[in-house]
One Martini backbone bead per residue (centre of mass of N, CA, C, O) as a GRO file, in nm:
protein
  273
    1UNK     BB    1   1.081 -12.291  -6.097
    2UNK     BB    2   0.803 -12.181  -6.202
    3UNK     BB    3   0.558 -12.020  -6.102
    4UNK     BB    4   0.241 -12.109  -5.938
    5UNK     BB    5  -0.113 -12.074  -5.956
    6UNK     BB    6  -0.381 -12.081  -5.716
    7UNK     BB    7  -0.732 -12.087  -5.740
    8UNK     BB    8  -1.015 -11.969  -5.535
    9UNK     BB    9  -1.344 -12.003  -5.654
   10UNK     BB   10  -1.638 -11.818  -5.531
   11UNK     BB   11  -1.978 -11.739  -5.417
   12UNK     BB   12  -1.844 -11.721  -5.150
   13UNK     BB   13  -1.574 -11.729  -4.936
   14UNK     BB   14  -1.374 -11.995  -5.016
   15UNK     BB   15  -1.316 -12.200  -4.786
   16UNK     BB   16  -1.390 -12.469  -4.913
   17UNK     BB   17  -1.198 -12.459  -5.154
   18UNK     BB   18  -0.935 -12.419  -4.988
   19UNK     BB   19  -0.947 -12.661  -4.800
   20UNK     BB   20  -0.972 -12.882  -5.016
   21UNK     BB   21  -0.739 -12.796  -5.200
   22UNK     BB   22  -0.512 -12.821  -4.983
   23UNK     BB   23  -0.549 -13.125  -4.940
   24UNK     BB   24  -0.455 -13.196  -5.226
   25UNK     BB   25  -0.181 -13.034  -5.242
   26UNK     BB   26  -0.038 -13.193  -5.002
   27UNK     BB   27   0.044 -13.438  -5.208
   28UNK     BB   28   0.250 -13.216  -5.304
   29UNK     BB   29   0.585 -13.087  -5.381
   30UNK     BB   30   0.453 -12.780  -5.347
   31UNK     BB   31   0.452 -12.393  -5.372
   32UNK     BB   32   0.207 -12.219  -5.441
   33UNK     BB   33   0.022 -11.961  -5.531
   34UNK     BB   34  -0.234 -11.796  -5.346
   35UNK     BB   35  -0.585 -11.734  -5.457
   36UNK     BB   36  -0.867 -11.565  -5.334
   37UNK     BB   37  -1.213 -11.556  -5.486
   38UNK     BB   38  -1.483 -11.414  -5.373
   39UNK     BB   39  -1.804 -11.351  -5.474
   40UNK     BB   40  -1.868 -11.504  -5.760
   41UNK     BB   41  -2.209 -11.393  -5.869
   42UNK     BB   42  -2.134 -11.291  -6.170
   43UNK     BB   43  -2.051 -11.222  -6.487
   44UNK     BB   44  -1.863 -10.985  -6.430
   45UNK     BB   45  -1.686 -11.133  -6.216
   46UNK     BB   46  -1.605 -11.369  -6.394
   47UNK     BB   47  -1.450 -11.207  -6.610
   48UNK     BB   48  -1.245 -11.083  -6.413
   49UNK     BB   49  -1.117 -11.352  -6.313
   50UNK     BB   50  -1.036 -11.455  -6.588
   51UNK     BB   51  -0.837 -11.229  -6.655
   52UNK     BB   52  -0.647 -11.292  -6.418
   53UNK     BB   53  -0.581 -11.584  -6.492
   54UNK     BB   54  -0.470 -11.525  -6.779
   55UNK     BB   55  -0.241 -11.343  -6.688
   56UNK     BB   56  -0.095 -11.565  -6.525
   57UNK     BB   57  -0.046 -11.757  -6.762
   58UNK     BB   58   0.139 -11.566  -6.920
   59UNK     BB   59   0.349 -11.495  -6.699
   60UNK     BB   60   0.410 -11.819  -6.621
   61UNK     BB   61   0.376 -12.026  -6.862
   62UNK     BB   62   0.119 -12.150  -6.707
   63UNK     BB   63  -0.147 -12.304  -6.587
   64UNK     BB   64  -0.368 -12.257  -6.368
   65UNK     BB   65  -0.526 -12.346  -6.076
   66UNK     BB   66  -0.890 -12.419  -6.035
   67UNK     BB   67  -1.092 -12.388  -5.756
   68UNK     BB   68  -1.448 -12.451  -5.772
   69UNK     BB   69  -1.748 -12.291  -5.605
   70UNK     BB   70  -2.014 -12.294  -5.834
   71UNK     BB   71  -2.355 -12.286  -5.872
   72UNK     BB   72  -2.378 -12.109  -6.106
   73UNK     BB   73  -2.378 -12.211  -6.431
   74UNK     BB   74  -2.308 -11.947  -6.582
   75UNK     BB   75  -2.057 -11.874  -6.423
   76UNK     BB   76  -1.906 -12.140  -6.469
   77UNK     BB   77  -1.901 -12.126  -6.779
   78UNK     BB   78  -1.715 -11.884  -6.802
   79UNK     BB   79  -1.473 -12.011  -6.660
   80UNK     BB   80  -1.443 -12.273  -6.832
   81UNK     BB   81  -1.441 -12.131  -7.133
   82UNK     BB   82  -1.223 -11.868  -7.076
   83UNK     BB   83  -1.011 -11.994  -6.911
   84UNK     BB   84  -0.649 -12.097  -6.875
   85UNK     BB   85  -0.725 -12.301  -6.666
   86UNK     BB   86  -0.745 -12.563  -6.435
   87UNK     BB   87  -1.064 -12.681  -6.375
   88UNK     BB   88  -1.222 -12.747  -6.054
   89UNK     BB   89  -1.538 -12.882  -6.008
   90UNK     BB   90  -1.647 -12.945  -5.697
   91UNK     BB   91  -1.955 -12.963  -5.715
   92UNK     BB   92  -1.987 -13.137  -5.973
   93UNK     BB   93  -1.830 -13.386  -5.868
   94UNK     BB   94  -2.056 -13.434  -5.624
   95UNK     BB   95  -2.353 -13.345  -5.677
   96UNK     BB   96  -2.445 -13.509  -5.924
   97UNK     BB   97  -2.406 -13.797  -5.803
   98UNK     BB   98  -2.597 -13.737  -5.556
   99UNK     BB   99  -2.854 -13.683  -5.709
  100UNK     BB  100  -2.865 -13.969  -5.822
  101UNK     BB  101  -2.855 -14.125  -5.551
  102UNK     BB  102  -3.102 -13.966  -5.403
  103UNK     BB  103  -3.321 -13.854  -5.620
  104UNK     BB  104  -3.235 -13.543  -5.601
  105UNK     BB  105  -3.220 -13.206  -5.590
  106UNK     BB  106  -3.046 -12.951  -5.533
  107UNK     BB  107  -3.055 -12.616  -5.421
  108UNK     BB  108  -2.856 -12.418  -5.552
  109UNK     BB  109  -2.704 -12.240  -5.332
  110UNK     BB  110  -2.575 -11.936  -5.284
  111UNK     BB  111  -2.403 -11.927  -5.032
  112UNK     BB  112  -2.399 -12.122  -4.748
  113UNK     BB  113  -2.417 -11.850  -4.537
  114UNK     BB  114  -2.689 -11.683  -4.578
  115UNK     BB  115  -2.852 -11.830  -4.302
  116UNK     BB  116  -2.667 -11.875  -4.044
  117UNK     BB  117  -2.790 -11.674  -3.822
  118UNK     BB  118  -3.050 -11.879  -3.784
  119UNK     BB  119  -2.878 -12.085  -3.647
  120UNK     BB  120  -2.791 -12.272  -3.374
  121UNK     BB  121  -2.500 -12.340  -3.448
  122UNK     BB  122  -2.400 -12.050  -3.466
  123UNK     BB  123  -2.468 -11.964  -3.171
  124UNK     BB  124  -2.292 -12.183  -3.041
  125UNK     BB  125  -2.024 -12.078  -3.151
  126UNK     BB  126  -2.028 -11.799  -3.025
  127UNK     BB  127  -2.047 -11.899  -2.733
  128UNK     BB  128  -1.782 -12.061  -2.741
  129UNK     BB  129  -1.592 -11.827  -2.802
  130UNK     BB  130  -1.656 -11.657  -2.553
  131UNK     BB  131  -1.572 -11.873  -2.351
  132UNK     BB  132  -1.275 -11.912  -2.444
  133UNK     BB  133  -1.187 -11.618  -2.396
  134UNK     BB  134  -1.268 -11.609  -2.086
  135UNK     BB  135  -1.080 -11.901  -2.053
  136UNK     BB  136  -0.800 -11.788  -2.105
  137UNK     BB  137  -0.523 -11.858  -1.935
  138UNK     BB  138  -0.687 -11.870  -1.651
  139UNK     BB  139  -0.882 -11.617  -1.607
  140UNK     BB  140  -1.119 -11.835  -1.541
  141UNK     BB  141  -1.325 -12.054  -1.308
  142UNK     BB  142  -1.591 -12.006  -1.421
  143UNK     BB  143  -1.810 -12.238  -1.547
  144UNK     BB  144  -1.662 -12.527  -1.577
  145UNK     BB  145  -1.920 -12.712  -1.583
  146UNK     BB  146  -1.976 -12.620  -1.906
  147UNK     BB  147  -1.740 -12.744  -2.009
  148UNK     BB  148  -1.606 -12.966  -2.247
  149UNK     BB  149  -1.303 -12.855  -2.211
  150UNK     BB  150  -0.967 -12.875  -2.053
  151UNK     BB  151  -0.670 -12.726  -2.110
  152UNK     BB  152  -0.342 -12.851  -2.035
  153UNK     BB  153  -0.027 -12.674  -1.976
  154UNK     BB  154   0.223 -12.521  -2.073
  155UNK     BB  155   0.345 -12.248  -2.179
  156UNK     BB  156   0.325 -12.261  -2.530
  157UNK     BB  157   0.163 -12.552  -2.625
  158UNK     BB  158  -0.136 -12.472  -2.779
  159UNK     BB  159  -0.407 -12.395  -2.630
  160UNK     BB  160  -0.540 -12.145  -2.759
  161UNK     BB  161  -0.573 -12.232  -3.061
  162UNK     BB  162  -0.732 -12.489  -2.990
  163UNK     BB  163  -0.971 -12.360  -2.848
  164UNK     BB  164  -1.064 -12.181  -3.089
  165UNK     BB  165  -1.104 -12.405  -3.291
  166UNK     BB  166  -1.319 -12.563  -3.136
  167UNK     BB  167  -1.521 -12.328  -3.132
  168UNK     BB  168  -1.538 -12.247  -3.440
  169UNK     BB  169  -1.574 -12.552  -3.566
  170UNK     BB  170  -1.749 -12.711  -3.301
  171UNK     BB  171  -1.873 -12.563  -3.044
  172UNK     BB  172  -1.656 -12.570  -2.817
  173UNK     BB  173  -1.611 -12.544  -2.472
  174UNK     BB  174  -1.287 -12.404  -2.417
  175UNK     BB  175  -1.060 -12.430  -2.177
  176UNK     BB  176  -0.751 -12.284  -2.032
  177UNK     BB  177  -0.450 -12.402  -1.846
  178UNK     BB  178  -0.160 -12.301  -1.694
  179UNK     BB  179   0.120 -12.452  -1.594
  180UNK     BB  180   0.304 -12.386  -1.298
  181UNK     BB  181   0.547 -12.395  -1.066
  182UNK     BB  182   0.346 -12.410  -0.823
  183UNK     BB  183   0.217 -12.675  -0.921
  184UNK     BB  184   0.481 -12.847  -0.906
  185UNK     BB  185   0.539 -12.810  -0.604
  186UNK     BB  186   0.259 -12.949  -0.517
  187UNK     BB  187   0.188 -13.196  -0.707
  188UNK     BB  188  -0.085 -13.058  -0.821
  189UNK     BB  189  -0.366 -12.975  -0.913
  190UNK     BB  190  -0.549 -12.730  -0.948
  191UNK     BB  191  -0.825 -12.683  -0.757
  192UNK     BB  192  -1.023 -12.591  -0.996
  193UNK     BB  193  -0.974 -12.881  -1.157
  194UNK     BB  194  -1.049 -13.130  -0.987
  195UNK     BB  195  -1.369 -13.151  -1.047
  196UNK     BB  196  -1.263 -13.160  -1.382
  197UNK     BB  197  -1.073 -13.397  -1.472
  198UNK     BB  198  -1.246 -13.541  -1.703
  199UNK     BB  199  -1.210 -13.270  -1.895
  200UNK     BB  200  -0.917 -13.308  -1.924
  201UNK     BB  201  -0.647 -13.198  -2.149
  202UNK     BB  202  -0.321 -13.254  -2.265
  203UNK     BB  203  -0.033 -13.048  -2.342
  204UNK     BB  204   0.268 -13.094  -2.511
  205UNK     BB  205   0.635 -13.043  -2.560
  206UNK     BB  206   0.923 -12.985  -2.687
  207UNK     BB  207   1.164 -12.820  -2.519
  208UNK     BB  208   1.319 -12.693  -2.759
  209UNK     BB  209   1.071 -12.573  -2.893
  210UNK     BB  210   0.977 -12.407  -2.652
  211UNK     BB  211   1.227 -12.229  -2.632
  212UNK     BB  212   1.198 -12.099  -2.909
  213UNK     BB  213   0.920 -11.968  -2.863
  214UNK     BB  214   0.993 -11.805  -2.601
  215UNK     BB  215   1.229 -11.636  -2.730
  216UNK     BB  216   1.033 -11.458  -2.901
  217UNK     BB  217   0.914 -11.322  -2.636
  218UNK     BB  218   1.173 -11.392  -2.412
  219UNK     BB  219   1.475 -11.322  -2.447
  220UNK     BB  220   1.698 -11.471  -2.216
  221UNK     BB  221   1.511 -11.613  -2.025
  222UNK     BB  222   1.409 -11.838  -1.798
  223UNK     BB  223   1.146 -11.910  -1.945
  224UNK     BB  224   1.336 -11.995  -2.216
  225UNK     BB  225   1.504 -12.190  -2.092
  226UNK     BB  226   1.579 -12.514  -2.157
  227UNK     BB  227   1.590 -12.622  -1.864
  228UNK     BB  228   1.315 -12.513  -1.779
  229UNK     BB  229   1.151 -12.654  -1.999
  230UNK     BB  230   1.218 -12.940  -1.911
  231UNK     BB  231   1.101 -12.920  -1.630
  232UNK     BB  232   0.806 -12.845  -1.705
  233UNK     BB  233   0.743 -13.082  -1.891
  234UNK     BB  234   0.803 -13.312  -1.692
  235UNK     BB  235   0.602 -13.220  -1.471
  236UNK     BB  236   0.347 -13.217  -1.645
  237UNK     BB  237   0.352 -13.515  -1.730
  238UNK     BB  238   0.351 -13.632  -1.444
  239UNK     BB  239   0.081 -13.508  -1.358
  240UNK     BB  240  -0.096 -13.642  -1.578
  241UNK     BB  241  -0.033 -13.930  -1.496
  242UNK     BB  242  -0.133 -13.920  -1.200
  243UNK     BB  243  -0.436 -13.804  -1.304
  244UNK     BB  244  -0.532 -13.938  -1.579
  245UNK     BB  245  -0.443 -13.755  -1.827
  246UNK     BB  246  -0.482 -13.693  -2.134
  247UNK     BB  247  -0.218 -13.674  -2.393
  248UNK     BB  248  -0.021 -13.458  -2.617
  249UNK     BB  249   0.188 -13.364  -2.874
  250UNK     BB  250   0.241 -13.048  -3.056
  251UNK     BB  251   0.504 -13.045  -3.226
  252UNK     BB  252   0.385 -13.234  -3.501
  253UNK     BB  253   0.095 -13.098  -3.486
  254UNK     BB  254  -0.194 -12.999  -3.580
  255UNK     BB  255  -0.477 -12.853  -3.485
  256UNK     BB  256  -0.662 -13.057  -3.621
  257UNK     BB  257  -0.541 -13.309  -3.486
  258UNK     BB  258  -0.580 -13.226  -3.196
  259UNK     BB  259  -0.887 -13.181  -3.203
  260UNK     BB  260  -0.967 -13.469  -3.292
  261UNK     BB  261  -0.849 -13.614  -3.047
  262UNK     BB  262  -1.020 -13.472  -2.835
  263UNK     BB  263  -1.296 -13.554  -2.945
  264UNK     BB  264  -1.253 -13.859  -2.928
  265UNK     BB  265  -1.198 -13.856  -2.605
  266UNK     BB  266  -1.428 -13.640  -2.497
  267UNK     BB  267  -1.633 -13.579  -2.779
  268UNK     BB  268  -1.750 -13.805  -2.995
  269UNK     BB  269  -2.027 -13.674  -3.075
  270UNK     BB  270  -1.883 -13.436  -3.253
  271UNK     BB  271  -1.825 -13.654  -3.498
  272UNK     BB  272  -2.147 -13.643  -3.500
  273UNK     BB  273  -2.406 -13.478  -3.745
   0.00000   0.00000   0.00000
């Protein structure tokens, strides 16, 4: 099948267009080429991206898909009228019906992040990111009383990326702690975590998958040996069961799914804002 390109065209960062567009594309068994074109906020830039899209249409002999989040109607008009792609006007699809429903006009503000540094939510996210970095991989046990969640699990089970995602996307102060053989020998939670057991959430993983991941880091080591991985995973799951810690397997789940489950169980208030 001939390659097909999907463009995400925005007057801001393009993250909204790409995130929403990818959610739609996931419903189809295709793997198109992705191109994000941010900050298209003038007629000159609009014509330039139109030329690029049209060139792709000629080269691929099929029209590209264009997910657009363009507030400026003049810029959007250039894209819609002159490009040879299938344009999905994501703002128009939702904003106009909502203007009618709410009985008010939208702000039509270009670049939704333009004043983000003035918001408390932004500063909370930065603080959460700094906290998560400082408490990554058990580096520090200080200030765990202010943590929103503490992720526990064996090394390479997905704790660090999940912690950072929670911080960046939800402003959650997430610490993470790797369970190690010494913890399994004691058959107890690390002492620094005991007072915060109610904040703990466990991540586990299929031992064979864990062995594969660890072999990329330390090939041929005991750390990566599948028998050792099975031992660590079994002991970690047993510990979490003994201590009443909720947990899930990261083997077949995305970070987004893991984070949503954690928020539902630990901080359901963060799912409402």
